[in-house]
C-alpha positions in Angstrom: -124.9 194.2 -40.8 -126.8 191.6 -38.9 -127.5 192.4 -35.2 -126.0 190.2 -32.5 -129.5 189.3 -31.4 -130.4 188.1 -34.9 -127.2 186.1 -35.1 -128.1 184.5 -31.7 -131.6 183.5 -32.9 -130.1 182.0 -36.1 -127.6 180.0 -34.0 -130.4 178.7 -31.8 -132.5 177.7 -34.9 -129.6 176.0 -36.5 -127.7 174.3 -33.7 -130.1 173.9 -30.8 -133.6 173.6 -32.1 -132.3 172.1 -35.4 -135.4 173.1 -37.2 -134.3 172.1 -40.7 -134.2 168.4 -39.7 -138.0 168.5 -39.5 -138.2 169.4 -43.1 -135.2 167.6 -44.5 -137.3 165.1 -46.3 -140.9 164.1 -46.7 -140.6 161.2 -44.2 -139.3 163.5 -41.4 -142.1 166.0 -42.0 -144.7 163.2 -42.1 -143.4 161.9 -38.7 -143.6 165.4 -37.3 -147.2 165.8 -38.5 -148.2 162.4 -37.0 -146.5 163.2 -33.7 -148.3 166.6 -33.3 -151.6 165.0 -34.4 -151.3 162.4 -31.6 -149.9 165.0 -29.1 -151.5 168.3 -30.0 -150.1 171.5 -28.7 -152.1 174.0 -26.7 -153.4 177.0 -28.6 -154.3 179.0 -25.5 -152.7 182.4 -25.1 -149.6 182.3 -22.9 -149.9 183.8 -19.4 -146.9 186.0 -20.0 -148.8 188.4 -22.2 -149.1 192.1 -21.2 -151.5 192.9 -18.4 -153.1 195.8 -20.4 -154.5 193.3 -23.0 -158.0 191.9 -22.8 -158.5 188.4 -24.4 -161.9 186.9 -24.9 -162.7 183.6 -26.5 -165.7 184.1 -28.8 -166.0 181.0 -30.9 -167.6 181.1 -34.3 -169.0 178.0 -36.1 -166.8 175.1 -35.0 -163.6 177.1 -34.6 -162.2 178.5 -31.4 -161.8 182.3 -32.0 -160.0 184.7 -29.7 -160.6 188.5 -29.6 -157.5 190.4 -28.4 -158.0 194.0 -27.4 -156.1 196.8 -25.8 -157.9 197.6 -22.5 -157.3 201.3 -23.0 -159.0 201.1 -26.4 -161.9 199.2 -24.9 -162.4 202.0 -22.3 -162.8 204.5 -25.2 -165.2 202.4 -27.2 -167.6 199.9 -25.6 -169.7 199.2 -28.6 -168.4 195.9 -29.9 -170.4 196.0 -33.1 -168.7 199.3 -34.1 -165.2 198.1 -33.6 -162.7 197.4 -36.4 -160.4 194.4 -36.4 -157.4 192.6 -37.8 -157.8 188.9 -38.6 -154.4 187.2 -37.8 -153.7 183.8 -39.4 -150.8 182.0 -37.7 -148.3 179.9 -39.6 -146.8 176.5 -38.9 -146.4 174.6 -42.2 -150.2 173.9 -42.2 -149.9 171.5 -39.3 -148.3 173.3 -36.3 -150.3 175.2 -33.7 -150.1 178.9 -32.9 -147.0 179.7 -30.7 -146.0 182.3 -28.2 -144.2 184.4 -30.8 -147.5 184.8 -32.7 -149.3 185.8 -29.6 -146.7 188.5 -28.7 -147.0 190.0 -32.2 -150.8 189.8 -31.9 -150.8 191.7 -28.6 -148.5 194.3 -30.0 -150.8 194.9 -32.9 -153.8 195.3 -30.6 -151.9 197.6 -28.3 -150.3 199.8 -30.9 -153.0 200.0 -33.7 -156.0 200.3 -31.3 -157.7 197.6 -33.4 -159.1 194.3 -32.0 -157.2 191.3 -33.4 -159.3 188.2 -34.1 -157.3 185.0 -33.9 -159.1 182.0 -35.4 -157.8 178.5 -34.4 -158.2 176.7 -37.7 -158.0 173.0 -38.4 -154.5 171.6 -39.0 -153.3 168.9 -41.3 -154.0 165.9 -41.1 -157.5 166.7 -39.8 -160.2 165.9 -42.4 -161.4 169.5 -42.5 -157.8 170.9 -42.8 -157.7 171.5 -46.5 -157.2 174.7 -48.4 -160.7 175.0 -49.7 -162.5 174.3 -46.4 -160.2 176.5 -44.3 -160.4 179.4 -46.7 -164.2 179.2 -46.7 -164.0 179.2 -42.9 -162.0 182.4 -42.8 -164.4 184.1 -45.3 -167.3 183.1 -43.1 -165.5 184.7 -40.1 -164.8 187.9 -41.9 -168.4 188.0 -43.1 -170.2 186.9 -39.9 -168.2 188.4 -37.1 -169.5 191.6 -35.3 -166.4 193.5 -36.3 -165.5 195.4 -39.5 -162.5 193.5 -40.7 -160.0 196.0 -42.1 -156.9 194.0 -42.3 -155.9 190.3 -42.8 -152.4 189.3 -41.8 -150.4 186.1 -41.5 -147.0 184.5 -41.5 -145.6 181.5 -43.4 -148.4 179.1 -44.1 -150.7 181.6 -42.5 -149.5 184.1 -45.1 -150.5 181.7 -47.8 -154.0 181.4 -46.3 -154.1 185.2 -45.9 -153.5 186.0 -49.6 -155.6 183.1 -50.8 -158.5 184.1 -48.5 -158.4 187.7 -49.8 -158.3 186.5 -53.4 -161.2 184.2 -52.9 -163.1 186.8 -50.9 -163.1 189.0 -54.0 -165.1 186.3 -55.8 -167.3 185.0 -53.0 -167.8 188.0 -50.7 -166.9 191.2 -52.6 -168.7 193.5 -50.1 -166.5 192.1 -47.3 -163.4 192.4 -49.5 -164.1 196.0 -50.2 -163.9 196.9 -46.5 -160.3 195.6 -46.3 -157.8 198.4 -46.0 -154.5 196.4 -45.9 -152.9 192.9 -46.1 -149.7 191.9 -44.3 -147.7 188.8 -45.5 -144.8 187.6 -43.4 -142.5 185.1 -45.2 -145.5 183.5 -46.9 -145.7 180.2 -48.6 -146.9 181.5 -51.9 -146.3 178.5 -54.2 -146.7 175.1 -52.6 -144.9 173.4 -55.5 -141.6 174.7 -54.0 -140.1 174.1 -57.5 -138.7 177.3 -58.8 -134.9 177.2 -59.4 -134.6 180.2 -57.0 -136.2 178.1 -54.2 -133.5 175.5 -54.7 -130.7 178.1 -54.8 -131.8 179.8 -51.6 -132.4 176.5 -49.8 -128.7 176.0 -49.4 -128.5 179.0 -47.0 -131.7 178.4 -45.2 -131.2 177.2 -41.6 -134.9 176.5 -41.0 -136.7 175.2 -44.0 -136.0 172.5 -46.6 -137.6 171.9 -50.0 -138.9 168.4 -49.6 -140.6 168.8 -46.3 -142.4 172.0 -47.1 -143.5 170.6 -50.5 -145.0 167.5 -48.8 -146.9 169.6 -46.2 -148.2 171.7 -49.1 -149.5 168.6 -50.9 -151.3 167.5 -47.7 -152.8 171.0 -47.4 -154.0 171.0 -51.0 -156.4 168.1 -50.4 -158.3 167.5 -53.7 -157.2 170.8 -55.3 -154.4 171.0 -57.9 -151.2 172.2 -56.2 -151.2 175.3 -58.5 -154.8 176.2 -57.6 -154.7 179.8 -56.2 -156.4 178.6 -53.0 -153.3 176.4 -52.4 -150.6 178.5 -54.1 -151.9 182.1 -54.2 -148.9 183.3 -56.2 -150.8 181.9 -59.2 -154.0 183.9 -58.3 -155.3 187.3 -59.1 -153.1 190.2 -58.0 -155.3 193.0 -59.4 -157.5 195.2 -57.2 -156.2 193.8 -54.0 -155.9 195.9 -50.8 -152.5 197.4 -50.3 -150.0 194.6 -49.3 -147.0 194.7 -47.1 -144.8 191.7 -47.8 -141.7 190.6 -45.8 -139.0 188.1 -46.7 -135.4 187.4 -45.7 -132.7 186.3 -48.1 -131.8 183.3 -45.8 -135.3 181.8 -46.4 -136.0 179.6 -49.4 -139.5 181.1 -49.6 -137.9 184.5 -50.4 -137.8 183.2 -54.0 -141.6 183.3 -54.2 -141.8 186.7 -52.5 -139.5 188.0 -55.3 -141.9 186.4 -57.8 -144.9 188.1 -56.3 -143.0 191.4 -56.4 -142.3 190.7 -60.1 -145.9 190.1 -60.8 -146.8 193.5 -59.3 -144.2 195.0 -61.5 -145.8 193.5 -64.6 -143.7 190.4 -65.1 -144.8 186.8 -65.3 -145.2 184.3 -62.5 -141.9 182.7 -63.3 -139.9 185.9 -63.2 -137.8 186.9 -60.2 -136.9 190.5 -59.1 -134.6 190.7 -56.2 -134.6 193.4 -53.5 -137.1 195.6 -51.7 -139.6 197.4 -53.9 -142.5 199.8 -53.5 -144.9 199.7 -56.4 -148.6 200.2 -56.9 -150.4 197.9 -54.5 -147.3 196.4 -52.9 -144.6 197.3 -50.4 -142.0 194.6 -50.5 -139.4 194.5 -47.7 -136.5 192.1 -48.4 -133.9 192.0 -45.6 -130.5 190.5 -46.3 -129.4 187.5 -44.2 -132.7 187.3 -42.3 -134.3 183.9 -41.7 -137.9 182.6 -42.1 -140.6 184.7 -40.4 -137.9 187.2 -39.0 -140.5 189.9 -38.2 -142.0 187.8 -35.4 -138.7 186.8 -33.9 -137.1 188.4 -30.8 -134.3 190.4 -32.3 -133.6 194.0 -33.4 -134.5 193.4 -37.0 -137.8 191.8 -36.0 -138.6 194.7 -33.8 -138.1 197.1 -36.7 -140.3 195.0 -38.9 -143.0 195.0 -36.4 -142.9 198.8 -36.3 -143.3 198.8 -40.0 -146.3 196.6 -39.7 -148.0 198.8 -37.2 -147.3 201.9 -39.3 -148.6 200.3 -42.5 -151.8 199.1 -41.0 -152.6 202.4 -39.2 -151.8 204.6 -42.2 -154.3 202.7 -44.4 -157.2 203.0 -41.9 -158.5 206.4 -43.1 
C-alpha cells in the first residue's frame, strides 16, 4: 500500500507542479529547454544541507566539480589521494540543472557510506558541448584524472542513462579505471531514448510526470550526431557483460519502467525487446520495481524514497570490500 507521503508527492507533481505538461509534446519541451537556456538555474549546493558535511569546489577541465564529504570521515583520513569516491550524475531530461533533492541524496551518501561524492556539473542541452559523446568522454576523464579512486558511479533519470553509458564506454576506453568500480546505481534511468517500445506507451497513461513525445525529443537533442540507438545515447542497446554489480530502481507509475524491465530481461538472457515485470536479483543486477511509484521515487521525500535510499547505501557499502 502506498504511503500517505508518497500519495502527497504524487498529488503535488500531478496537480500543483503539473510536471507532465512540460513533456506533453515536443513543442512544450522545446520551449522549456529554451527558457532554461536563457534563464539558467543555479547549480550551487543549497544552504540547507547538513552542517556535518564538507563541500569543496574542485573544478576539473572546464566543468565545475564539487567534492562532498562527511566531516567525521575527513577527520579519520586526511590523505585526499587515498580516498575513495562515488561519482553522482544528476538527472533532468538532459537539459535541467541539479536540484535540491539531488543534493540531499548526495549528502546522505557521503554521510552514510563514508565515501566522498564527486558531483560534476556537466553541460546541458542545448549547449554545443552537451552531446552524449562529449559528455561521456568528460565523465571518463574525471574518473581517470581525479585524485580519488572512483568505486561507484550513480545517477538518476537522464543521469542514469549517462551513468550506464559512461561505464560501458569506460570498459572500452579506460579499462583500468573501469576495473576499480565496485558498483553502479541507476535510479529510474532513461535507457532507450527512442521511447518507442509498446510497454513505454502502455505505462505512459498512468505516469503523472513524464510523457513520451517530450522525453523522446530531449533524447534526440542529447544524441547530437550519434544514432539514437547508439549505446552512448541509449545504453540499453550496449554491452551488459562484465559490468560492475548494478542496483536498478523503477516505479510502475513511470513510463521509463518499461526499459528497466527490458534491462532486467537482458540480464536474464532475453533479447533487448523482451520485457520481464517485477523485481529480480540475478547475476550482476539487483532490480527493484516498486508498485505505483513515480519517476525517480528514491530521491523524493516520502517513506518509500527513504527505504530506497537505505538500499542504495547498503548496496554501495557491501560491495566496497
